[in-house]
N, C-alpha and C positions, 0 to 999 in steps of 0.2 A: 521358805514355805513349806507350811504341811498343814493340809486338810486329808476329809474324806468324802468319798461319794458313794453314799449307801446304794448297796445292789439295787434299788430301785431305780437309782438313775442312771447306773451305767450304762442301759441301753439307749439312754439319750445322748449322752456323754461318745459314746460310740457311731453313731447316726452324725454328730456334728462334727467331728473328726474328720468321717468317712466323707463331708461336703465339705468340710476346710481343706481335705488336700489334695480334691480334684481343682480346687484354684490353685493351689499352691505351689503344685507338682513336683521340682524339686528343692522347693525351698522352705524354710522353717515356717513354726506358727509359733505364733506367738499362744503362749498362756498366764496368767493374773487375774490377782482377786478383784472383785467390783462389790461396792457396797447394797445390801447388807448382808448378805451370805452365798453369792453368785460366783462361779467359773467365768470369766471371762475369757475365748479364745477368737483368736483373730490372723485371718490370712491375707496376702495378698502376693498378684501374679507380677504386679510392675509396674503392667500396662494399663487394663482394663475391666480389671473383677477385683474390690476390696471385700470380703466376708468378715462376719464377726455374728459370732453366736455368744449367748450367755445360756448356764446352768443353774437353774436356782434351785438351795436346799442343802448346796455341801456344807460341810460339816467343816470349815476354819477352825485351824490351831494357832499355824503361826502366818497370819496376814503376809503380803509377801511382793515387791518389784516384780516387773516382766518379768518371764524371761523364754529365752528361744530353746522349741526343740523342734528335730526332725519330724516333719508330717506322718511319713509312709511308716518309721519306727513305731510313734504312738498308734498309728490305725492297727499294725498289726498286733502288737499287745493286746488293746483294747478288744479287738475280734478274739483271743483266746482265753479272756479272764472267764476263770468259773464263773457258770451262774449262780445264782442269788448270795455273789459275796461281796462284800463291800470291800473297795479298791481304797488303799492310804497310799498318798501322792508325799511326800518330802523331798527337800533338797539336801542331797548331802556333796557337798563339796562342787564340781562341776559335772556331780550324775544328778539324775532324776530316777529317784526309786517309786518305783509302782509294786506296791503288796498285794497279793489278796489270797486268801487263803498258805495255801503253806509253797505259794509259786511267790518269786520276787526278779522283779527286771531292772535293771540301771540304764539308763538311756543317757547319753552324753546332750548336753546343750549350750547352746553358742549364746554368740552376742547377738541383744535385742534388734543390733543395727541391721544386721544384717537382712531383716525385712525390711521389704520397699515401704517407705512412708505411704499412708492412705492415700488413698484417691481423694479425698475432701471430704469433707463437710455438706447438710443436702445444701445445697445453693437456691436463689429464688427461682421458685417457678409453680406451677401449680402441685395441688397438695391433693389426694381425693384417697379416699378407703372405698374397697372392694373386697367381697367373698373371695379367700384364695381360692377354692374350686373352680370360680370364674373364672378368675384372672390364669388360673392353669389352662381352662377350656382355650379362651383365647388365642394365650400361646402356642398351643398343642395346634390349631387352625393354620396360624402364621407360619410355623416354624419349617414347613418342608417344603416351603419356597425360598428359603434361606440356601447359603452351603457354598461348599468351594467353587460352583460353576458360575457361581454368581457376578457381575460386573459391579467393580468398584462405584461405591452410592448409592447401589439399592440393595446390597446385604447388608440388610437391616431391619426390626422391626416397626416400620414408621404408626407412630399414635399420633391421633387427633382427637377432639372433643366432638361428640355430635350426639343429638336429639335421638333419642330409639324411638324407631318408625312406631305406631300404634298406641303406645304409648305418651309420647313426646318425653318422658323422663330421660335424665342425663346420663352420658355415657360414652365409654371409649370405644374409639375404632383401632385394630389393631391390622394394618393392612402388611404384608411383603410379597415379594416378587423377585422372580432370576432372569427376566426376561422371557419367557419361554413361560412363565404362569400367573398367576396374580390369585392370592386370598387376602380373606380378610373375613375377620368375626368380628362381632360387639360386646360387651357387657355393661350393666349397668354398676353407675357408683355413685357416691354420696363425695357433693363437692364442698359441701360445708356452706351455703350462700355465696360462693365464689361465682363471675357472671362467667356459664359455660358455652362461650363462642366459638364459631371455627378459628383454625389454625395449625401453626407446627408444633407439637408438644417434644417431639424426638425422636432419635432413631435411635433404638436400641441394639448394638451388637449382638452378635450370633453367639457368643461365648455368655454375655451377660444375662440374656433372654433366658440360656438353659437355663442359669443359675435360679434364676429368679420362678423357672418352670417349675426344676424340680425342687426345690422348697413349697411352694403351695401345692402343688400335690401331693408333697408327703404329708400336709397339713390340712386336707381341703376346706374346713369345720373353720378355721381361724382366718380374722381379719388382719390385710394386710394393705399397709400406708403406701401411696407411691408418690413418690414428688418428680416430676416431672419441668423439664424448661426444656430448651436446644441445645444446651452444650452438657445435659447433666440429667441423669438415671437415677433413684433410687427405690427401695422398696426394702419396709421393716415389717415386721410381725409386731402386729400391737401387742403386747406388754414386754415387747425387747428378747424374741426367744431369740431373732437373727437379723443381720441386717447387711444387705447386698447393695452396692451401690459402683458405679462407675460412669465413664463420663460418655455422653450421647456420641454418637457417630457424624463426622463430616458428611456433608453431598447432600443434595436436593434430588428428593425422590420425585419422580414423575407425577403429573399428573394421570391418575389411575380414572377417573372418570371419565377422561376423555373413551377411554378403551371402552368402560358399563354403556354410556351415553348413545355409542355407536353402533351396539349389538341388536342384530336384529335376526329372528328365529324362523327358522320355516317349520321346524315342527319342535314338540315339547314330549322327552319319553318318561316315565313316572317305572321305576324298577328295581326291584327286592336289592339292596345293600352286597348282600352275601353270594347270592347266584350272581351277582354281573363280577365282584371283586372272585370269588371261586374261578369264572368263567379264563378273565385276566389273568391268572396263575395258571390254568393250561397254557395257554397262548404263548407265557413264556418259555416251554420248551422248544418254540419253534423259532420266536423273531423279537425285537424287542419294541417291535411295534406292529400295530392293530389298524386293521378298516371296519367300521362301526355302521351299519345299515340299519336303518330305521324303517322295520315292515309292517305289516298290519298285526299287532297282537303279539309280534314279538320283535327284538335289534337281532340280527345277525353278525358275529365276530370271526371276525376273517384273517388269521395271521399266516404270512407266506415267507418261506426263505428258498432261495435257489438250491443250498447245498440240506435244510435238514427236513422240507417238505411243506404239508399245508396243514393248518388243524378251520375247522370250520364249526364253528357253536352256535345254537341260538339260545335265547335267553328269553324269556316268558316277561311281556312289559305293557302297560297302557301307553299306547301309542298316538297323539293327537297331531293328527295330518301326515301318515308317515310318504315319504317322498323317494324311498330304496335308493338312496343316493349314500354312498361310502363316504367317510369321513377317516383320513388318517388322524393316530394321534401316536402317542409314544405312550406305552403299557404304564412305565412306572410313574408317569404324572398322573396318570386318572386314579392310580390304584394307591398313592399316595393322597389323593382325596377320599377311598372310601376307608381308608383304613383309620382315619380322623374322625370321620360323619359317626355320629351316637347312634343317630334314629334308622330303623330298618328299610327304610325306603329312601332312594335319592329321588331327585329329577333332574335329568340330562337334557340341557335345551340344545339343539343345532340351528347351525345357520347352513350356510354354501358350505361345499365341499371346504374353501381354505378361510372360511369364517372363525374365531372363537369360539369355545364351546365353552357351558356355563355349567354349571355341580353343583346342585345344592341339596342338602340333607332337608329330610320333610321332617322335621318333630313339632312339638309343640311349640317353639322359639325357632328362632333361626340360629341353625347348626351348621354355621361356616360356609360360605360360596368360595367357590375359585372358578376361574378362569384360565384354561386347558386354551391353549396357543395349539393350530395343527400341524400334520403334515404332508407336503406334498406327495402322492403313489406314483407308485413309479407304475 
């Protein structure tokens, strides 16, 4: 094995290896040749995520079979490669030699069989194309609602086909819940003539969702091909720069429409996102919970703790049907919504004191929707 990575491609290689290291953890990554002038890299965590990356434009002198290299060691070397320097790579016995300028590093190599077998190839399912920025946006809306506290079977992002409101265009809805809140976002897709009907397309595990989100956000203008089935999830950048895949989660996602259909609102509040977010941040100095009251032309936020004391703050707002009824909410749940919203203004729809609260971003397009379950006030 012998090749040279031009200085202009070293940043791309560094970024690719960084992403692969996040997947591989303590396992090695595979490095090898792919036609016609590509450097192919692959990492697998052995459970849920298989990530491949290809760097085109590498100057291969002696193509060879794939070798295994410690992910952390390779990432650390690439992090300190001098700028504007080509990177020469060659295999010397059991060592992988990297040279840039006057610096030379020798990394140990391992048995390629130590890398877990891949998650497999794309299985039959729905195949759609989407703009990377839109995919990243949809995932970022749903992501706060999956985490360590979620119950098994809910801890993933549910994907289903929809027709987008207003245009009737084909879209993909991403839904997530942790049992205390519900989030969903929609994005336009190209379905290549497939019949776009209702049904479950797959439940994306948190780790796989995080890697797809990071890859899509890093190249927002790229187009991504998604393959979705009840048992399989794959995402690949058109042109083959990267591909990530893994099994879908088992478990039945709840019928979230029952929650939405049963919601009734006593009043609707339109408020500046930043003003509300700042007020909630100040309330965290007292408590993890707040009471929100819809008043005439404002909302009152109250945080109370027997030891820390009390905060009371008003935020200017446009209130439809003010009722001065306090509703208890967990600050982190509401703050997570506001952190993801891109619009300057949000709509907060309130029912009775123990009814779910609906939060919407008020942008030109749907900027995510979240349902936050209330808390009983002491």
